C-alpha positions in Angstrom: -64.0 23.3 21.3 -63.4 26.2 24.1 -66.7 25.6 26.1 -67.4 22.7 28.6 -70.7 21.1 27.2 -72.7 18.4 28.6 -73.7 15.7 26.4 -76.9 13.9 26.7 -78.5 10.5 25.3 -81.9 9.7 23.4 -83.7 6.8 23.6 -83.7 3.9 21.3 -80.9 4.4 18.0 -79.0 1.8 16.4 -75.5 1.1 15.4 -75.7 -0.1 11.6 -72.5 -0.5 9.5 -70.9 2.9 8.5 -69.3 2.2 5.2 -68.1 5.7 4.6 -64.4 5.3 3.9 -65.0 4.1 0.4 -66.2 7.3 -0.7 -63.5 9.8 1.4 -60.5 8.7 -0.4 -60.5 11.4 -3.0 -61.1 15.1 -2.5 -64.5 16.5 -4.0 -64.6 16.5 -8.0 -66.2 18.9 -10.1 -68.9 17.2 -12.4 -69.0 17.7 -15.9 -71.8 19.2 -17.8 -74.4 17.1 -18.8 -76.2 17.1 -22.5 -79.4 18.4 -20.8 -80.3 19.6 -17.3 -83.9 19.0 -15.6 -85.0 21.5 -12.9 -88.5 20.2 -11.3 -90.1 23.5 -10.2 -91.1 21.7 -6.9 -87.5 20.8 -4.9 -88.6 22.0 -1.4 -91.6 21.6 1.1 -94.3 24.2 0.1 -95.4 25.5 -2.9 -93.8 24.7 -6.2 -92.1 27.7 -7.9 -94.0 29.4 -10.8 -91.9 29.3 -14.3 -90.8 32.8 -15.7 -89.3 31.2 -18.8 -90.7 29.5 -21.9 -89.5 27.2 -24.5 -86.6 29.0 -26.9 -85.4 31.3 -24.4 -81.7 32.0 -23.9 -80.5 32.2 -20.2 -77.6 32.8 -18.3 -76.1 31.1 -15.5 -77.5 31.9 -12.2 -80.7 33.8 -13.8 -84.1 33.5 -12.0 -86.0 31.1 -14.4 -89.0 30.3 -11.6 -90.4 32.6 -9.0 -91.4 31.8 -5.5 -95.2 31.1 -5.2 -96.0 32.5 -1.6 -94.2 32.7 1.6 -93.6 28.8 1.9 -91.8 28.8 -1.3 -88.5 29.0 -3.0 -87.3 30.4 -6.3 -85.0 28.5 -8.7 -82.2 29.6 -10.7 -80.6 28.6 -13.9 -77.2 26.2 -12.9 -75.7 27.3 -16.3 -76.1 29.4 -19.5 -78.1 27.9 -22.5 -81.6 27.3 -24.2 -84.9 26.5 -22.4 -85.7 23.3 -24.5 -89.2 23.0 -22.5 -91.4 23.7 -19.7 -93.3 20.5 -19.2 -93.9 17.5 -16.9 -90.9 15.0 -16.5 -90.3 12.1 -14.0 -88.9 13.5 -10.7 -86.9 11.7 -7.8 -89.6 10.6 -5.8 -90.7 7.1 -4.3 -94.0 7.6 -6.0 -92.5 7.8 -9.7 -95.0 10.2 -10.5 -94.4 13.4 -12.8 -94.3 17.3 -12.2 -93.5 20.1 -14.0 -89.7 20.9 -14.9 -87.7 23.3 -17.0 -85.6 21.5 -19.3 -82.2 23.1 -20.3 -79.9 22.6 -23.1 -76.4 23.9 -21.7 -74.3 25.9 -24.5 -70.9 25.1 -22.5 -69.8 28.8 -22.3 -71.0 29.1 -18.5 -71.8 32.8 -18.8 -72.8 34.1 -15.7 -75.6 36.8 -15.3 -74.2 39.8 -13.6 -73.8 39.4 -9.9 -72.2 40.7 -6.9 -72.0 40.2 -2.9 -74.8 41.6 -0.6 -72.2 44.0 0.7 -71.8 45.7 -2.8 -75.3 45.8 -3.7 -75.9 47.5 -0.2 -72.6 49.6 -0.3 -71.3 48.6 3.1 -68.4 46.8 4.5 -69.4 44.8 7.4 -71.8 42.1 8.2 -73.2 44.0 11.5 -74.4 46.8 9.0 -76.6 44.7 7.2 -80.0 44.1 8.9 -81.2 40.7 9.4 -84.1 41.4 7.5 -82.1 42.3 4.7 -80.1 39.1 5.0 -83.3 36.9 5.3 -84.7 38.3 2.3 -81.4 37.8 0.1 -81.3 34.0 1.3 -84.9 33.9 0.1 -83.9 35.4 -3.4 -81.1 33.2 -3.7 -83.3 29.9 -3.4 -81.8 28.2 -0.5 -83.3 25.4 1.2 -82.4 22.8 3.6 -79.8 20.8 1.9 -79.7 18.1 4.7 -83.3 16.8 5.1 -86.7 17.7 3.4 -85.6 20.8 2.0 -87.5 23.3 4.2 -87.0 26.9 3.0 -84.4 28.4 5.0 -85.8 32.0 5.0 -89.0 30.7 6.6 -86.9 28.8 9.3 -85.1 31.8 10.3 -88.4 34.0 10.3 -88.9 33.1 13.9 -91.6 35.8 14.8 -91.7 37.0 18.3 -89.6 34.3 19.6 -86.1 34.8 21.2 -83.2 32.7 20.0 -80.4 31.9 22.0 -78.5 29.3 20.2 -78.0 28.1 16.8 -77.3 24.5 16.3 -75.2 23.3 13.0 -75.8 19.7 12.2 -73.0 18.1 11.0 -73.6 14.6 12.3 -74.4 13.1 8.8 -75.2 9.9 10.6 -76.5 7.9 8.0 -74.3 4.8 6.6 -72.6 5.6 3.3 -73.3 9.1 3.0 -70.2 11.5 3.2 -71.2 14.7 1.5 -71.3 17.0 4.5 -68.2 15.3 5.6 -66.0 16.3 3.0 -67.9 20.0 2.8 -66.5 20.3 6.4 -63.1 18.9 5.6 -62.3 21.2 2.6 -64.6 24.1 3.0 -64.6 24.6 6.8 -64.1 28.1 6.6 -67.4 28.7 4.5 -69.4 26.6 7.3 -68.1 29.0 10.0 -68.7 32.6 8.0 -72.4 30.8 7.2 -72.8 30.4 11.0 -71.8 34.0 11.8 -74.5 35.5 9.3 -76.9 33.1 10.9 -75.9 34.1 14.4 -76.3 37.8 13.2 -79.8 37.3 11.7 -81.2 35.1 14.9 -79.3 37.5 17.1 -78.3 34.3 19.4 -75.5 34.3 21.8 -73.8 31.1 20.6 -73.6 28.4 18.2 -73.0 24.6 18.6 -71.6 22.3 15.4 -72.5 18.9 16.4 -70.3 16.4 14.8 -70.1 12.6 15.0 -66.7 11.3 16.6 -66.2 9.1 13.2 -65.4 12.3 11.3 -61.8 13.5 13.4 -60.6 15.3 10.2 -63.9 17.4 9.8 -63.5 18.2 13.4 -60.1 19.1 13.2 -60.6 21.5 10.2 -63.7 23.2 11.8 -61.4 23.9 15.0 -58.7 25.5 12.8 -61.2 27.8 10.9 -62.6 29.0 14.1 -59.3 29.9 15.3 -58.4 31.6 11.9 -61.6 33.5 12.3 -61.7 34.4 15.6 -64.8 32.6 16.4 -63.4 30.0 19.0 -65.3 31.5 22.0 -68.7 32.0 20.0 -68.8 29.0 18.2 -68.2 25.5 19.7 -67.4 22.4 17.5 -69.1 19.5 19.5 -67.8 15.8 19.2 -71.0 13.4 19.8 -70.9 9.5 19.8 -71.6 8.0 16.7 -75.3 6.5 16.9 -77.9 6.5 14.2 -80.4 8.7 13.7 -78.3 11.2 15.8 -78.3 13.4 12.7 -82.3 13.8 13.1 -83.1 17.6 14.4 -84.8 16.7 17.5 -82.4 14.0 18.4 -79.3 16.3 18.0 -81.0 18.7 20.0 -81.7 16.4 22.7 -77.9 15.3 22.6 -76.6 18.9 22.9 -79.1 20.2 25.1 -81.0 17.9 27.0 -84.2 19.5 25.9 -86.9 17.6 24.1 -89.2 19.6 21.0 -92.8 18.8 22.0 -94.7 16.9 20.0 -96.5 19.4 17.2 -93.8 22.1 18.1 -90.6 23.2 16.3 -87.3 24.2 17.9 -87.9 27.6 18.0 -90.1 27.1 20.8 -87.2 26.3 23.2 -85.0 29.3 21.5 -83.1 27.1 19.1 -82.7 26.9 15.7 -81.1 24.0 14.0 -79.4 24.4 10.3 -77.4 22.1 8.1 -73.5 22.5 7.7 -74.3 22.7 3.7 -76.9 25.3 4.2 -74.6 27.3 6.2 -72.0 27.3 3.5 -74.4 28.1 0.7 -75.6 31.3 2.5 -72.3 32.2 3.1 -71.5 32.0 -0.7 -74.9 33.9 -1.3 -74.1 36.7 0.8 -70.0 37.2 0.1 -70.5 36.5 -3.7 -74.2 36.8 -4.7 -74.2 33.1 -6.1 -77.9 31.3 -5.8 -78.1 27.9 -4.9 -77.4 26.0 -8.3 -75.0 23.0 -7.3 -74.5 20.8 -4.1 -72.1 18.1 -3.2 -73.5 14.7 -3.8 -71.8 11.3 -2.6 -71.6 8.6 -5.1 -71.1 5.1 -3.5 -71.6 1.5 -3.4 -69.7 -1.9 -4.5 -71.4 -1.4 -8.2 -69.4 1.6 -8.6 -65.6 1.8 -9.7 -64.9 5.3 -8.5 -67.0 6.1 -5.5 -66.4 9.5 -4.3 -68.0 13.1 -3.6 -69.0 15.2 -6.8 -69.9 19.0 -6.8 -72.9 18.5 -9.0 -75.2 21.2 -10.9 -78.8 20.9 -9.8 -80.9 19.5 -12.6 -78.3 16.9 -13.7 -79.4 13.6 -14.7 -78.5 10.5 -12.1 -77.2 8.5 -15.5 -74.6 11.3 -16.0 -73.2 11.2 -12.9 -73.3 7.2 -12.5 -70.8 7.3 -15.7 -68.3 9.5 -14.1 -68.3 7.0 -11.0 -67.9 4.1 -13.3 -71.1 2.6 -12.4 -71.3 -1.2 -13.5 -75.4 -2.3 -13.6 -75.8 -5.2 -11.9 -78.6 -8.1 -12.7 -80.9 -6.8 -10.1 -80.0 -3.2 -11.0 -80.9 -1.1 -8.2 -79.9 2.7 -7.6 -81.0 4.3 -4.3 -81.2 8.2 -3.6 -80.1 9.0 -0.2 -78.7 6.4 2.3 -80.0 2.6 2.7 -82.1 3.9 6.0 -83.9 6.9 4.8 -83.3 6.5 0.9 -85.7 5.3 -1.6 -85.0 3.3 -5.1 -85.2 5.4 -8.0 -87.7 4.0 -10.9 -85.3 5.2 -13.7 -81.9 6.6 -14.1 -82.8 9.5 -16.2 -84.0 11.6 -12.9 -82.6 14.7 -12.2 -80.5 15.8 -9.1 -82.3 18.3 -6.7 -81.3 20.5 -3.9 -81.8 17.7 -1.4 -80.2 15.0 -3.2 -77.0 14.1 -1.0 -76.3 10.8 -2.0 -76.5 8.2 -4.8 -76.1 4.5 -3.7 -75.5 1.7 -6.2 -75.1 -1.2 -4.2 -74.5 -4.9 -5.1 -76.9 -7.7 -4.4 -74.3 -9.4 -1.9 -73.7 -5.9 -0.3 -77.2 -4.7 0.6 -79.4 -7.7 -0.2 -83.1 -7.4 -1.3 -85.9 -7.0 1.1 -87.1 -10.6 2.4 -90.6 -11.4 2.2 -92.4 -10.0 5.2 -93.6 -12.5 7.9 -96.0 -12.1 10.9 -95.3 -10.0 14.1 -94.2 -11.8 16.7 -94.5 -8.7 19.1 -91.0 -8.9 20.4 -90.5 -5.3 21.3 -87.6 -4.8 19.5 -89.1 -1.9 17.3 -90.2 0.0 20.3 -86.4 -0.1 21.8 -84.9 1.0 18.7 -87.5 3.9 18.4 -85.8 7.5 18.6 -89.1 9.1 18.9 -90.1 7.0 21.8 -93.3 5.8 19.9 -95.2 2.5 19.6 -94.2 1.5 16.0 -96.0 -2.0 17.1 -99.3 -0.4 17.5 -98.7 2.3 14.7 -98.0 -0.8 12.4 -101.7 -2.4 13.5 -103.4 0.9 13.1 -101.7 1.8 9.7 -102.8 -1.7 8.3 -106.3 -1.6 9.4 -106.5 1.9 8.2 -107.6 2.9 11.6 -105.9 6.3 10.8 -107.7 8.3 13.8 -106.0 6.1 16.2 -102.6 6.1 14.7 -103.0 9.9 14.9 -103.6 10.0 18.5 -100.5 7.6 18.9 -98.7 10.6 17.2 -97.6 9.1 14.0 -96.8 12.3 12.8 -93.8 12.5 15.3 -92.2 9.3 13.5 -89.1 10.8 11.6 -89.2 7.8 9.1 -85.7 6.7 10.1 -86.0 3.4 9.5 -84.4 2.0 12.5 -87.7 -0.1 13.4 -87.5 -1.8 10.3 -83.8 -2.4 10.7 -84.3 -4.5 13.8 -87.6 -6.1 13.1 -86.9 -9.8 12.9 -90.0 -10.5 10.8 -88.6 -8.0 8.0 -92.0 -6.0 8.3 -91.3 -2.6 6.0 -92.9 -0.6 9.0 -91.9 2.4 7.5 -93.8 2.0 4.5 -96.8 1.8 6.5 -96.3 5.0 8.3 -95.5 6.6 5.2 -99.0 5.4 3.9 -100.9 6.2 6.9 -99.4 9.7 7.0 -100.4 10.5 3.4 -104.0 9.0 3.9 -104.1 11.2 6.9 -103.1 14.4 4.9 -105.4 13.5 2.1 -108.2 13.2 4.3 -107.6 16.5 6.0 -107.6 18.1 2.7 -110.7 16.7 1.6 -112.3 17.9 4.8 -110.8 21.5 4.5 -112.1 21.5 0.6 -115.7 20.6 2.3 -115.6 23.1 4.8 -114.7 25.8 2.1 -117.5 24.5 0.1 -120.1 24.7 3.0 -118.9 28.1 4.1 -119.3 29.3 0.3 -123.0 27.8 -0.1 -123.7 29.1 3.4 -122.9 32.8 2.2 -124.4 32.4 -1.1 -127.6 31.6 0.8 -127.5 34.6 3.4 -126.8 36.7 0.2 -129.7 35.7 -1.6 -131.8 36.0 1.6 -130.5 39.2 1.9 -131.4 40.4 -1.7 -134.7 39.2 -1.4 -135.3 41.1 2.0 -133.8 44.3 0.4 -136.2 44.0 -2.9 -139.2 43.2 -0.8 -138.5 46.4 1.2 -138.0 48.4 -1.8 -141.3 47.0 -3.2 -143.3 47.7 -0.1 -141.7 51.4 -0.1 -142.8 51.7 -3.6 -146.1 50.6 -3.1 -146.9 52.9 0.0 -145.4 55.8 -2.1 -147.7 55.0 -5.1 -150.8 54.6 -2.3 -150.2 57.9 -0.8 -149.9 59.7 -4.5 -153.0 57.9 -5.5 -154.9 59.1 -2.1 -153.8 62.7 -2.9 -155.4 63.1 -6.3 -158.8 64.2 -6.4 -161.4 61.7 -7.7 -162.3 61.8 -11.2 -165.6 60.3 -11.9 -166.3 60.9 -15.4 -168.2 58.0 -17.1 -166.4 58.2 -20.4 -163.5 57.5 -18.7 -164.8 54.6 -16.6 -164.6 52.1 -19.4 -161.2 52.7 -20.6 -159.9 52.9 -16.8 -161.5 49.5 -16.1 -160.0 47.9 -19.2 -156.3 49.1 -18.0 -156.8 47.9 -14.5 -158.1 44.4 -15.7 -155.2 44.3 -18.0 -152.7 45.3 -15.2 -154.0 42.9 -12.8 -153.7 40.0 -15.6 -150.1 41.1 -16.3 -149.3 41.0 -12.5 -150.4 37.6 -12.3 -148.4 36.4 -15.2 -145.3 38.2 -13.7 -145.7 36.5 -10.3 -146.5 33.1 -12.0 -143.1 33.5 -13.8 -141.2 34.8 -10.6 -142.2 31.5 -8.8 -141.0 29.4 -11.6 -137.9 31.4 -11.8 -137.2 31.3 -8.1 -137.9 27.2 -8.0 -135.4 26.7 -11.2 -132.8 28.7 -9.5 -133.2 26.3 -6.5 -133.2 23.4 -8.4 -130.0 24.8 -10.1 -128.5 25.2 -6.6 -129.4 21.8 -5.7 -127.8 20.0 -8.9 -124.7 22.3 -8.4 -124.3 20.7 -5.2 -124.8 17.0 -6.1 -122.3 17.4 -9.0 -119.6 18.8 -6.5 -120.2 15.7 -4.2 -120.4 13.5 -7.1 -116.8 14.9 -8.3 -115.4 14.8 -5.0 -116.6 11.0 -4.6 -115.0 8.7 -6.8 -117.8 5.9 -6.4 -119.9 8.5 -7.9 -118.0 9.0 -10.9 -120.5 7.5 -13.2 -123.2 10.0 -12.2 -121.4 13.1 -13.1 -122.6 13.3 -16.7 -126.0 13.1 -15.7 -125.7 15.8 -13.1 -124.0 17.8 -15.8 -126.6 17.4 -18.5 -129.3 18.6 -15.7 -127.4 21.6 -14.9 -127.3 22.7 -18.4 -130.9 22.0 -19.0 -131.7 23.9 -15.7 -129.7 26.7 -16.8 -131.3 26.7 -20.2 -134.6 26.8 -18.3 -133.5 29.7 -16.4 -132.5 31.6 -19.6 -135.9 31.0 -21.1 -137.9 32.1 -18.1 -135.7 35.2 -17.5 -136.8 36.0 -21.4 -140.3 35.1 -21.0 -140.2 37.4 -17.6 -138.8 40.6 -19.4 -141.5 40.0 -22.2 -144.2 39.9 -19.7 -142.9 42.5 -17.7 -142.7 44.7 -21.0 -146.1 43.8 -21.9 -147.5 44.6 -18.6 -145.9 48.1 -19.0 -147.4 48.6 -22.2 -150.9 47.9 -21.3 -151.4 51.2 -19.1 -149.7 53.3 -22.0 -152.0 51.7 -24.6 -155.2 52.7 -22.5 -153.7 56.2 -22.1 -153.2 56.4 -26.0 -156.8 55.1 -26.8 -158.3 57.9 -24.3 -155.9 60.7 -26.0 -158.3 62.7 -28.2 -155.8 65.0 -28.9 -154.8 65.6 -33.0 -151.5 63.9 -33.8 -151.1 66.4 -36.4 -151.3 69.6 -34.4 -148.1 71.8 -34.2 -147.2 71.3 -30.5 -147.1 67.3 -31.3 -145.0 67.6 -34.2 -142.7 70.0 -32.6 -142.2 67.4 -29.8 -141.6 64.7 -32.4 -139.1 66.9 -33.9 -137.2 67.7 -30.7 -137.1 64.2 -29.8 -135.7 62.9 -32.9 -133.2 65.7 -32.6 -132.3 64.7 -29.1 -131.8 61.0 -30.3 -129.6 62.4 -33.3 -127.2 64.1 -30.9 -126.8 61.0 -28.7 -126.1 59.1 -32.0 -123.6 61.7 -32.8 -121.8 61.6 -29.2 -121.6 57.9 -29.4 -120.0 58.0 -33.1 -117.4 60.4 -31.9 -116.4 58.3 -29.0 -116.1 55.4 -31.3 -113.8 57.4 -33.7 -111.6 58.4 -30.7 -111.6 54.7 -29.4 -110.7 53.4 -33.2 -113.8 50.6 -32.6 -114.9 48.5 -35.4 -118.4 50.2 -35.3 -118.0 53.5 -36.5 -119.3 52.5 -40.0 -122.5 51.1 -38.3 -122.8 54.1 -36.1 -122.4 56.5 -39.3 -125.2 54.8 -41.0 -127.4 55.2 -38.0 -126.8 58.7 -37.8 -127.6 59.5 -41.2 -130.8 57.6 -40.7 -131.4 59.6 -37.6 -130.9 62.6 -39.6 -133.3 61.8 -42.2 -135.9 61.5 -39.5 -135.0 65.0 -38.1 -135.4 66.5 -41.3 -138.6 64.9 -41.9 -139.9 66.0 -38.5 -138.8 69.5 -38.9 -140.7 69.8 -42.4 -143.7 68.2 -40.8 -143.5 70.9 -38.2 -142.9 74.0 -40.3 -145.8 72.9 -42.8 -148.1 72.8 -39.7 -146.9 76.1 -38.7 -147.7 77.5 -42.0 -150.9 76.0 -42.5 -152.3 77.2 -39.1 -151.0 81.1 -40.0 -152.7 80.9 -43.5 -155.9 79.8 -41.5 -156.0 82.3 -38.7 -158.9 84.7 -39.8 -160.6 86.8 -37.0 -164.3 86.5 -36.8 -165.7 89.3 -34.5 -162.7 90.0 -32.7 -161.5 86.6 -32.2 -159.9 83.8 -34.5 -161.8 81.3 -36.7 -160.5 78.6 -34.5 -161.9 80.1 -31.3 -165.1 81.2 -33.6 -165.4 77.2 -34.2 -164.6 76.3 -30.7 -161.2 74.9 -31.3 -158.9 74.6 -28.0 -158.0 78.3 -26.7 -154.6 79.3 -25.6 -155.7 78.6 -22.0 -156.4 75.0 -23.0 -152.9 74.8 -24.9 -151.1 75.8 -21.7 -152.9 73.1 -19.8 -152.1 70.3 -22.3 -148.4 71.9 -21.9 -148.4 71.7 -18.2 -149.8 67.8 -18.4 -147.2 66.9 -20.7 -144.4 68.5 -18.5 -145.8 66.3 -15.6 -145.9 63.2 -17.6 -142.3 63.7 -18.8 -141.5 64.3 -15.1 -143.1 60.8 -14.1 -141.3 59.1 -16.8 -138.0 60.6 -15.7 -138.6 59.5 -11.9 -139.4 56.0 -13.3 -136.7 55.7 -15.7 -134.1 56.9 -12.8 -135.5 54.0 -11.0 -134.5 51.8 -13.6 -131.1 53.2 -13.9 -130.3 52.8 -10.2 -131.6 49.1 -10.0 -129.6 48.4 -13.0 -126.5 49.7 -11.3 -127.1 47.7 -8.4 -127.1 44.6 -10.1 -123.8 45.5 -12.1 -122.1 46.3 -8.9 -123.2 43.3 -7.4 -122.1 41.0 -10.7 -118.8 42.8 -10.2 -118.4 42.0 -6.5 -119.1 38.5 -7.0 -116.9 38.3 -10.2 -120.0 36.8 -12.5 -119.8 36.6 -16.3 -122.8 39.1 -16.8 -120.8 42.1 -16.1 -120.2 43.2 -19.6 -123.9 42.5 -20.5 -125.2 44.6 -17.1 -122.8 47.1 -18.5 -124.4 47.6 -21.7 -127.5 47.7 -20.2 -126.8 50.6 -17.7 -125.6 52.4 -20.6 -128.9 51.9 -22.6 -130.7 52.9 -19.5 -128.7 56.1 -18.8 -129.2 57.1 -22.4 -133.0 56.9 -22.2 -132.9 58.9 -19.2 -130.8 61.4 -20.8 -133.3 61.6 -23.8 -136.2 62.1 -21.2 -134.4 64.9 -19.7 -133.7 66.6 -23.1 -137.5 66.4 -23.9 -138.3 68.0 -20.4 -135.7 70.6 -21.3 -137.4 71.4 -24.6 -140.9 71.6 -22.8 -140.2 73.3 -19.5 -139.9 77.3 -20.0 -136.6 79.1 -19.2 -135.3 79.3 -15.8 -137.4 75.9 -14.6 -135.7 74.6 -11.2 -137.8 71.5 -10.9 -135.7 68.3 -9.9 -137.1 66.7 -13.3 -136.1 69.4 -15.3 -132.4 69.3 -13.9 
């Protein structure tokens, strides 16, 4: 240490027996390859990684096998070469004993590395100063580095401080918990890697200085770090600060208080004070990632306790089973077998020995019953206040205990329960042997679950409100379009001259009656359809509420059955609505057909029939050609349809030719006029009027069909935007309506004289 640094103290804290000497007698050893490696996809705070391999894949050491899922996530790499045996749920090292998805690897023993090189070689640069902080941070992210001394917070996320200016980097080498010596041995044997990792972190953060906090019970580690500082010429930028031995001085907020005298505010982070804190093991891993391109695939783990014949520290591959490591340390099972992952203060007893080592596994403690007696039966709280005196976060443990026990989680949150670092100091000094930390963990978990449920309910409420607003908007738009069409129809009707032909009165009256009946039926079906839609929305809402509430689990099948029935009813009403709408449209056409006194076998009608058949044949040929180009399995069916349509075209043409021939043979003049004129048949002027009437009728049909196409396309666009499962059916419907429109336009083109420029003919 070259700079004079004033040390401070934090409130509370305890001085438990250290028990560190038994695991520091030998250097760090390399653990042998196990028969199987189990790598949990979730070894850090944030989202679990997504697997990129499957059973049977051959992999190399250092290969990426799971990608980060989002910003707060960490990728996973293969610790050795071998074969992926499975990607399946396995038990993971957690106090809950639950299972999570894991990648299981069978090592081949060859230790074949994937091709890798330093970041300097990758970028073609020689000096650290030439590499941008963003490139370094992204490289750290891709190498899967997470905090190795605490909860495993993704390191790249911690280094992304946004607009905050960082003036000091703090490396945590306190390692205050009893028995654990992994960081101590790392600093003794790899001090240069820690210092070079600190240099990289200083460059990323742009910080002016770095302090490495080490408890005074680690003199060899302190000496090794100071020697490395001199060798690397960093004695003026990085300070090794010796701090008093006190638990939990290794807590992030407590170490910051000791070194700077500042307190991280409740709900805040060190970066708010211009500080960033990292573990010495994390710094060494960063150096190896930058200097050699090695991802985080191993760590130093302490194996200690009186139940082990050869306690010490081992370099362990991530995913190595606990049972394999215990054999290396000469573990002797006890009558009341207990293996603790972590230290005696913050660790937890493992439910089994087939669990794997993760990126945060710094210690395996196997104590005898004499060395670490089991917890005594908890007694009533005597309100002695010793827990409050020992709390390093200056909380009120006794009040938090009562609130947690009585499930008054809102009051516990008001008393800052989330500021508790779960160090276990309160439980250690409690004369009534109350497991206080377990109550706090339970309360925190319950609060998180309640928050997640509230967030889920809020999202559901927002989706429901958005849906209602969308439905109201659609109804308003449809009503506006309906009114616009009604007004246009009224104006068109008013513009037509009144025709009071008695012969047409009865058919027109009948058509009006049929139209009115059809409209009434459509309105009735529309009301039933709207009511069914409303019932469907309410049933879905009740079903979601029942699924979210365990007390209503027995009602879920009833709601699901009601939902299915309502959906079936909606489908049936939709069919009835379509049929009624078709019938209502067909009624005026039928009435018009009844009033049509023209000859169906006239040359003009036969010609239109022939041209219509020809247009349909052209459309069928176009679909057949497209199916052949795309190699669809509908080619045979389309070819059959083309053959049948060709027959219809031939028949229509033959009928038209025969009609023309008969008309020519009968065209004998009488008194300067044809026989047809003499007998009162329609004249040329009458034929021209009929022709114009036919063109006008086709124009109206085309306008109506264009409106149908626009409506169908609007429904299709809406379905695509909402991701509905009716997109395919609506796409087919749009295609059919467009085909009908094309057919009408072709008929109009056949009837319209050359050079017609009307909108309908175009």
